[in-house]
C-alpha positions, 0 to 999 in steps of 0.5 A: 859106648858108642852114640846111638841113633834114634834120629831115624825115628824122630819124624819131626826132626827127620822132616827138618833135615830133609827140608833144610838139607841139613846143619846146628830159644823160644823157651825163657830165651833172652834174645829175640828172634831174628825176623825174616824180613830181608833186614840185615840181620848182621846187626843182631850179632854180638860184638864178640864176632867182630872182635879180636879172636886171639883172646885165648879165653876159655868160656866160663863154666856153665853154672849147675843152675843153667842146666836145671830141669826144665831148661832145654840146650838152647836155654843153657846155651842163652843164659851162659853168655858165651854162645850168643852167635850159636844162639843168634844162628839157631834162631836165624836158621829156624832151629830154635824150637826143634833144639828147645823141645825135641831130643835128646841131642848131643851138641858140640857147642862153639863159643863166640871166639871159636865163630869169630875165628872163622874167615872175616865175613863168614859169619855175617854172610852165613846169617843172611836170609839168603844162606839159611840152608847153609846156616842150617847145615853148619849147625846141624854138622854139631848136633848128634842124635842121642845124648852121650857123656863124654865118659861114654864116648868111644873114639871113632866116627860118628854120624851127625844130624847133617848127615856127615860124620865127625871123628872124635879122638879121646885120650888123657888130655881130653876129647877132640872133634876132627882133629881140629876142635877141642872140647873145653868143657864136657858134659853140660847137661840140659833137659833135652840133651848134653853139650860139649863146648868146643873151641872150633866151628866144625864145617861140614866136608860138603860146605864151601864158604865161596858159595855164600851170597 
């Protein structure tokens, strides 16, 4: 089964995508939203972003209770503890409400270690208010409209909410995205979609880190 694309009929998210040009917790979120005050939001980043990305640790599996009825994708990511950077990025980009209430979505969610492996300073620049469009573009590149479990995914190109395709490969060893990101934990079910945990941050083809302010 290939991904369907109900995104075209989802007017609210389509408006968000157009307005942000896009990239991928208000419901029971444990972290406070980042206020757009122009303050240095890098102070809100989890320590793992600044730490050693070479730990090689696979994030702890998401407990079944985390994906209970009523828990959105953002709720599940917040509760797990391996996605602090991703949750901060979603809040900063203003996508918290959308990914908490709309759906369904399939999200390839990078771990904190995946964000920490980006070139030094990339995350700190992305979460600056002046780079919100670029951050939204990167985030939306991790989101596909529709909910598809790993067992239903067929190899090939799939369109993301950002507009560009990701290339999925499936073999007995598991699933990879764009030949660079490995799905280290598939099928984390939330009320409004499914999360496939990846060990690498996906960057859209049109994204240029050199343009970050």
